[in-house]
Backbone as CSV, one residue per row, in Angstrom:
resi,resn,N_x,N_y,N_z,CA_x,CA_y,CA_z,C_x,C_y,C_z
1,MET,-18.300,-12.904,-17.721,-16.892,-12.918,-18.085,-16.178,-11.761,-17.396
2,MET,-15.081,-12.049,-16.722,-14.330,-11.014,-16.012,-13.505,-10.180,-17.001
3,ALA,-13.521,-8.875,-16.817,-12.740,-7.984,-17.675,-11.260,-8.282,-17.514
4,ALA,-10.504,-7.991,-18.559,-9.055,-8.188,-18.492,-8.494,-7.404,-17.319
5,ARG,-7.447,-7.940,-16.744,-6.828,-7.287,-15.592,-5.641,-6.454,-16.035
6,GLU,-5.377,-5.435,-15.279,-4.181,-4.628,-15.466,-3.033,-5.401,-14.826
7,GLU,-1.956,-5.616,-15.542,-0.807,-6.370,-15.037,0.363,-5.410,-14.825
8,LEU,0.861,-5.359,-13.612,2.030,-4.533,-13.313,3.189,-5.454,-12.945
9,SER,4.248,-5.401,-13.716,5.434,-6.207,-13.425,6.379,-5.404,-12.529
10,TRP,7.362,-6.079,-11.968,8.359,-5.380,-11.160,9.100,-4.340,-12.001
11,ASP,9.446,-4.689,-13.243,10.150,-3.737,-14.112,9.297,-2.503,-14.384
12,THR,8.025,-2.744,-14.699,7.140,-1.611,-14.971,6.914,-0.787,-13.708
13,PHE,6.840,-1.445,-12.552,6.709,-0.703,-11.297,7.895,0.245,-11.112
14,GLY,9.100,-0.215,-11.427,10.276,0.648,-11.304,10.143,1.903,-12.147
15,SER,9.717,1.740,-13.379,9.512,2.891,-14.265,8.357,3.762,-13.786
16,ALA,7.266,3.122,-13.379,6.079,3.856,-12.939,6.370,4.704,-11.715
17,SER,7.078,4.136,-10.742,7.370,4.897,-9.523,8.307,6.061,-9.812
18,ARG,9.233,5.868,-10.736,10.140,6.968,-11.118,9.357,8.084,-11.824
19,GLU,8.435,7.700,-12.712,7.595,8.689,-13.396,6.685,9.409,-12.403
20,LEU,6.174,8.683,-11.418,5.334,9.288,-10.385,6.136,10.323,-9.595
21,ALA,7.353,9.986,-9.235,8.221,10.928,-8.524,8.506,12.159,-9.383
22,THR,8.670,11.959,-10.671,8.910,13.078,-11.586,7.716,14.025,-11.613
23,LEU,6.498,13.473,-11.543,5.297,14.322,-11.482,5.304,15.188,-10.225
24,VAL,5.664,14.586,-9.092,5.716,15.329,-7.826,6.764,16.439,-7.914
25,ALA,7.950,16.098,-8.381,9.042,17.073,-8.475,8.712,18.191,-9.462
26,ALA,8.133,17.840,-10.600,7.785,18.842,-11.614,6.734,19.818,-11.106
27,ASP,5.921,19.366,-10.171,4.886,20.221,-9.580,5.465,21.153,-8.518
28,GLY,6.719,20.918,-8.142,7.360,21.758,-7.134,7.021,21.377,-5.705
29,TYR,6.336,20.248,-5.519,5.978,19.820,-4.165,7.175,19.137,-3.522
30,GLU,7.569,19.629,-2.358,8.715,19.088,-1.633,8.240,18.597,-0.265
31,PRO,7.841,17.324,-0.206,7.321,16.801,1.065,8.415,16.692,2.126
32,ASP,8.004,16.933,3.378,8.903,16.723,4.511,8.970,15.249,4.864
33,LEU,7.867,14.546,4.596,7.821,13.116,4.878,6.842,12.437,3.942
34,ILE,7.045,11.140,3.791,6.150,10.318,2.989,5.450,9.362,3.949
35,LEU,4.133,9.360,3.885,3.307,8.492,4.726,2.761,7.375,3.853
36,SER,3.248,6.174,4.090,2.853,5.029,3.285,1.651,4.341,3.904
37,ILE,0.721,3.914,3.050,-0.416,3.127,3.500,-0.068,1.661,3.268
38,ALA,0.117,0.939,4.374,0.515,-0.468,4.282,-0.700,-1.321,3.946
39,ARG,-0.489,-2.266,3.041,0.793,-2.835,2.671,1.257,-2.346,1.302
40,GLY,0.376,-2.246,0.339,0.800,-1.901,-1.020,1.527,-0.587,-1.138
41,GLY,1.202,0.374,-0.286,1.853,1.671,-0.334,3.294,1.660,0.141
42,LEU,3.700,0.585,0.838,5.087,0.495,1.303,6.062,0.520,0.135
43,PHE,5.736,-0.213,-0.922,6.607,-0.273,-2.093,6.687,1.090,-2.772
44,VAL,5.538,1.727,-2.916,5.458,3.035,-3.564,6.219,4.075,-2.742
45,ALA,6.003,4.087,-1.432,6.665,5.066,-0.564,8.171,4.899,-0.588
46,GLY,8.650,3.672,-0.551,10.091,3.436,-0.600,10.698,3.951,-1.888
47,ALA,10.054,3.645,-3.008,10.552,4.104,-4.305,10.516,5.632,-4.399
48,LEU,9.424,6.243,-3.930,9.327,7.705,-3.953,10.351,8.342,-3.019
49,GLY,10.568,7.711,-1.869,11.554,8.234,-0.923,12.933,8.343,-1.547
50,TYR,13.338,7.302,-2.253,14.643,7.343,-2.923,14.650,8.356,-4.065
51,ALA,13.620,8.351,-4.901,13.588,9.229,-6.071,13.481,10.702,-5.697
52,LEU,12.790,11.008,-4.596,12.613,12.406,-4.172,13.605,12.813,-3.079
53,ASP,14.476,11.898,-2.697,15.473,12.125,-1.651,14.824,12.532,-0.331
54,VAL,13.755,11.820,0.017,13.061,12.020,1.288,13.338,10.790,2.156
55,LYS,14.040,11.000,3.259,14.405,9.881,4.127,13.400,9.649,5.246
56,ASN,12.532,10.601,5.493,11.563,10.504,6.573,10.304,9.803,6.057
57,LEU,10.223,8.484,6.305,9.077,7.687,5.867,8.307,7.182,7.075
58,HIS,7.004,7.285,7.010,6.119,6.790,8.069,5.164,5.773,7.468
59,VAL,4.582,4.941,8.328,3.663,3.902,7.875,2.350,4.012,8.630
60,MET,1.269,3.850,7.892,-0.053,3.769,8.490,-0.675,2.467,8.002
61,ASN,-1.061,1.621,8.942,-1.659,0.332,8.603,-3.174,0.473,8.534
62,VAL,-3.733,0.142,7.374,-5.177,0.221,7.191,-5.656,-1.087,6.574
63,GLU,-6.656,-1.697,7.182,-7.269,-2.930,6.669,-8.541,-2.543,5.931
64,TYR,-8.655,-2.988,4.667,-9.872,-2.722,3.903,-10.185,-3.880,2.964
65,TYR,-9.216,-4.250,2.112,-9.448,-5.352,1.178,-9.196,-6.690,1.851
66,THR,-10.089,-7.627,1.604,-9.940,-8.968,2.166,-9.758,-10.008,1.068
67,GLY,-9.877,-9.611,-0.194,-9.717,-10.501,-1.340,-9.947,-9.721,-2.620
68,VAL,-9.946,-10.427,-3.747,-10.174,-9.776,-5.033,-11.572,-9.176,-5.042
69,ASP,-11.614,-7.854,-5.108,-12.863,-7.090,-5.126,-13.753,-7.377,-3.916
70,GLU,-13.143,-7.808,-2.812,-13.858,-8.027,-1.550,-13.260,-7.118,-0.497
71,ARG,-14.131,-6.417,0.214,-13.626,-5.463,1.205,-14.550,-5.394,2.403
72,LEU,-14.026,-4.830,3.486,-14.833,-4.553,4.668,-15.806,-3.429,4.334
73,ASP,-16.772,-3.190,5.220,-17.707,-2.085,4.994,-16.996,-0.739,5.006
74,LEU,-16.042,-0.596,5.913,-15.258,0.639,6.041,-13.809,0.278,6.311
75,PRO,-12.866,1.110,5.864,-11.471,0.844,6.213,-11.245,1.065,7.706
76,VAL,-10.311,0.286,8.269,-10.033,0.338,9.697,-8.544,0.563,9.918
77,MET,-8.203,1.582,10.737,-6.803,1.810,11.100,-6.362,0.746,12.090
78,LEU,-5.206,0.167,11.859,-4.640,-0.830,12.755,-3.443,-0.227,13.483
79,PRO,-3.198,-0.646,14.712,-2.047,-0.110,15.439,-0.741,-0.641,14.849
80,PRO,0.328,0.090,15.019,0.386,1.365,15.718,-0.022,2.514,14.786
81,VAL,-0.808,3.427,15.293,-1.220,4.613,14.551,-0.125,5.667,14.730
82,PRO,0.258,6.367,13.643,1.301,7.381,13.791,0.943,8.420,14.852
83,ASN,1.949,8.883,15.552,1.759,9.928,16.554,1.584,11.258,15.828
84,PRO,0.458,11.936,16.042,0.234,13.221,15.366,1.355,14.239,15.597
85,VAL,2.049,14.143,16.722,3.163,15.060,16.996,4.239,14.926,15.917
86,ASP,4.444,13.708,15.426,5.451,13.474,14.388,5.060,14.070,13.044
87,LEU,3.798,14.379,12.874,3.300,14.920,11.608,3.058,16.425,11.652
88,THR,3.015,16.992,12.843,2.602,18.381,13.025,3.411,19.346,12.165
89,GLY,2.665,20.108,11.364,3.257,21.155,10.535,3.982,20.663,9.301
90,ALA,3.978,19.375,9.042,4.733,18.812,7.923,3.958,18.887,6.608
91,LYS,4.721,18.927,5.533,4.168,18.721,4.194,4.294,17.223,3.934
92,VAL,3.143,16.550,3.773,3.105,15.095,3.711,2.687,14.623,2.321
93,LEU,3.399,13.619,1.834,2.998,12.936,0.618,2.487,11.556,1.038
94,ILE,1.190,11.323,0.855,0.573,10.039,1.187,0.734,9.131,-0.024
95,ALA,1.337,7.952,0.193,1.639,7.048,-0.918,0.866,5.742,-0.777
96,ASP,0.249,5.323,-1.879,-0.430,4.030,-1.913,-0.313,3.464,-3.317
97,ASP,-0.629,2.181,-3.444,-0.525,1.569,-4.759,-1.716,1.922,-5.650
98,VAL,-2.923,2.007,-5.060,-4.111,2.266,-5.877,-5.144,3.069,-5.091
99,ALA,-5.783,3.985,-5.789,-6.975,4.664,-5.267,-8.145,3.983,-5.961
100,ASP,-8.706,2.973,-5.303,-9.824,2.226,-5.888,-11.118,2.939,-5.507
101,THR,-11.669,2.654,-4.350,-12.846,3.406,-3.905,-12.424,4.773,-3.371
102,GLY,-11.177,4.861,-2.899,-10.672,6.085,-2.290,-10.944,6.153,-0.797
103,ALA,-11.655,5.177,-0.242,-12.021,5.211,1.173,-10.796,5.172,2.086
104,THR,-9.805,4.368,1.748,-8.594,4.285,2.558,-7.836,5.609,2.517
105,LEU,-7.665,6.150,1.328,-6.968,7.437,1.205,-7.709,8.547,1.947
106,ARG,-9.033,8.545,1.867,-9.817,9.556,2.579,-9.602,9.440,4.087
107,LEU,-9.611,8.209,4.610,-9.382,7.986,6.033,-8.021,8.543,6.460
108,VAL,-6.993,8.259,5.701,-5.642,8.715,6.033,-5.525,10.226,5.861
109,ARG,-6.079,10.756,4.783,-6.029,12.203,4.558,-6.778,12.953,5.662
110,ASP,-7.934,12.431,6.078,-8.694,13.059,7.163,-7.923,13.000,8.481
111,PHE,-7.235,11.882,8.744,-6.408,11.756,9.944,-5.318,12.826,9.949
112,CYS,-4.730,13.076,8.795,-3.643,14.048,8.679,-4.123,15.498,8.759
113,ALA,-5.331,15.751,8.292,-5.823,17.111,8.081,-5.651,18.043,9.284
114,ALA,-5.889,17.549,10.480,-5.818,18.405,11.666,-4.391,18.674,12.130
115,HIS,-3.423,17.988,11.551,-2.061,18.070,12.072,-1.027,18.611,11.096
116,VAL,-1.189,18.352,9.829,-0.134,18.668,8.864,-0.366,20.019,8.199
117,ALA,0.705,20.564,7.641,0.583,21.814,6.894,-0.142,21.569,5.578
118,GLU,0.190,20.436,4.943,-0.420,20.091,3.668,-0.235,18.598,3.436
119,ALA,-1.240,17.972,2.838,-1.147,16.558,2.475,-1.602,16.392,1.036
120,ARG,-0.794,15.678,0.273,-1.133,15.336,-1.101,-0.974,13.834,-1.267
121,CYS,-1.678,13.286,-2.267,-1.662,11.837,-2.482,-0.984,11.474,-3.797
122,ALA,-0.183,10.408,-3.739,0.478,9.871,-4.926,0.179,8.378,-5.002
123,VAL,-0.317,7.924,-6.143,-0.651,6.520,-6.344,-0.165,6.068,-7.719
124,ILE,0.080,4.775,-7.824,0.418,4.220,-9.130,-0.834,4.212,-10.009
125,TYR,-1.949,3.749,-9.459,-3.206,3.674,-10.210,-4.323,4.405,-9.481
126,GLN,-5.209,5.023,-10.287,-6.447,5.578,-9.742,-7.591,5.093,-10.608
127,LYS,-8.656,4.658,-9.948,-9.844,4.212,-10.667,-10.831,5.375,-10.777
128,PRO,-11.658,5.370,-11.830,-12.548,6.516,-12.071,-13.558,6.777,-10.970
129,HIS,-13.926,5.753,-10.187,-14.930,5.933,-9.138,-14.319,6.281,-7.777
130,SER,-13.015,6.545,-7.713,-12.376,6.893,-6.435,-12.977,8.181,-5.887
131,GLU,-13.296,8.167,-4.597,-13.844,9.373,-3.967,-12.757,10.383,-3.632
132,VAL,-11.484,9.998,-3.783,-10.366,10.919,-3.624,-9.704,11.077,-4.983
133,ASN,-9.569,12.309,-5.406,-8.874,12.593,-6.651,-7.425,12.928,-6.289
134,CYS,-6.529,11.991,-6.544,-5.134,12.145,-6.134,-4.423,13.187,-6.986
135,GLU,-3.509,13.897,-6.348,-2.730,14.913,-7.056,-1.746,14.299,-8.044
136,TYR,-1.228,13.117,-7.714,-0.212,12.490,-8.551,-0.620,11.053,-8.855
137,VAL,-0.815,10.766,-10.141,-1.284,9.456,-10.589,-0.454,9.040,-11.796
138,TRP,0.073,7.812,-11.736,0.829,7.309,-12.885,-0.105,6.855,-14.000
139,ARG,-1.137,6.085,-13.665,-2.053,5.572,-14.680,-3.460,5.454,-14.106
140,ARG,-4.440,5.660,-14.956,-5.844,5.504,-14.565,-6.401,4.254,-15.244
141,THR,-7.199,3.486,-14.499,-7.788,2.268,-15.037,-9.070,1.959,-14.285
142,ASP,-9.947,1.207,-14.927,-11.147,0.732,-14.232,-11.063,-0.777,-14.005
143,ARG,-9.932,-1.384,-14.337,-9.756,-2.831,-14.197,-9.131,-3.196,-12.848
144,TRP,-9.298,-4.475,-12.464,-8.601,-4.999,-11.291,-7.118,-5.051,-11.648
145,ILE,-6.258,-4.747,-10.689,-4.821,-4.671,-10.944,-4.111,-5.835,-10.258
146,ASN,-3.292,-6.534,-11.009,-2.414,-7.557,-10.454,-1.068,-6.905,-10.180
147,PHE,-0.783,-6.683,-8.896,0.496,-6.104,-8.497,1.515,-7.223,-8.304
148,PRO,2.782,-6.987,-8.607,3.765,-8.064,-8.471,3.928,-8.554,-7.037
149,TRP,3.627,-7.724,-6.058,3.786,-8.116,-4.656,2.585,-8.861,-4.093
150,SER,1.479,-8.891,-4.813,0.296,-9.542,-4.238,-0.351,-10.578,-5.146
151,THR,0.247,-10.872,-6.272,-0.349,-11.823,-7.210,-0.154,-13.269,-6.769
152,LEU,1.038,-13.600,-6.296,1.315,-14.967,-5.857,0.795,-15.185,-4.440
153,PRO,0.398,-16.407,-4.113,-0.068,-16.672,-2.743,1.095,-16.584,-1.762
154,PRO,0.807,-16.347,-0.492,1.869,-16.302,0.518,2.619,-17.634,0.574
155,VAL,3.878,-17.573,0.945,4.659,-18.801,1.097,4.359,-19.459,2.437
156,VAL,3.767,-18.712,3.357,3.361,-19.223,4.669,1.900,-18.838,4.878
157,ALA,1.085,-19.801,5.205,-0.329,-19.517,5.475,-0.481,-19.057,6.919
158,ARG,-1.143,-17.945,7.116,-1.400,-17.398,8.449,-2.881,-17.526,8.752
159,PRO,-3.226,-17.608,10.031,-4.669,-17.627,10.361,-5.292,-16.287,9.986
160,PRO,-6.586,-16.276,9.705,-7.263,-15.021,9.347,-7.097,-13.978,10.453
161,SER,-7.054,-12.712,10.037,-6.947,-11.630,11.020,-8.252,-11.515,11.790
162,VAL,-8.220,-10.740,12.841,-9.405,-10.510,13.660,-10.532,-9.928,12.808
163,LEU,-10.178,-9.093,11.848,-11.182,-8.436,11.024,-11.849,-9.398,10.059
164,GLU,-11.186,-10.497,9.706,-11.750,-11.435,8.758,-12.625,-12.484,9.426
165,SER,-12.544,-12.623,10.747,-13.316,-13.675,11.403,-14.699,-13.212,11.815
C-alpha cells in the first residue's frame, strides 16, 4: 500500500513561498541573484524573486527524475549551463521545489562553489534522507509530493528525451 501523498495546491504554494521568503529575510540573507533549478524550481524562484525584490534570476536545467520515484543514476546538467562569470562573487539563493535525495541540489551547489561568494538553498519541501540540508525549508516530509504544476499529464505528448531512451 502506497503511503499518503503530500498535496500542494496553488493556493498553498502561494502561502508557502511567501513564508519561505520570510525565512530568508528574517535570517538577514540578501541574495544578489536567485538560481532556479528547472523545472520545479522555476515556480519557487519566481515567487521568491518577487517576495525578496530580487530581479536577477538565473536558470539551471538538471535532469534527474523520470517518473514517480523513478530517477537516473545521477543528475545531469542540461544546456545551456550558466556562465560562471555571471555568478562570480555573488550571494546566490538556489531555489527548488524539493530536496528529495539532495543529489540535484548538491550538483548545483558544487557548480556554484568555485565561483560565488556564498550559496544557500531554499526549498518548499525537504525529505529526511536529503544529502543536502537546506538553509530555508517551508515543510519537511517523507511522502511523495503532488505539486500543482506536475500532477496533471501534459496537454501535448512529447517524445522521450535523450536521457530517457
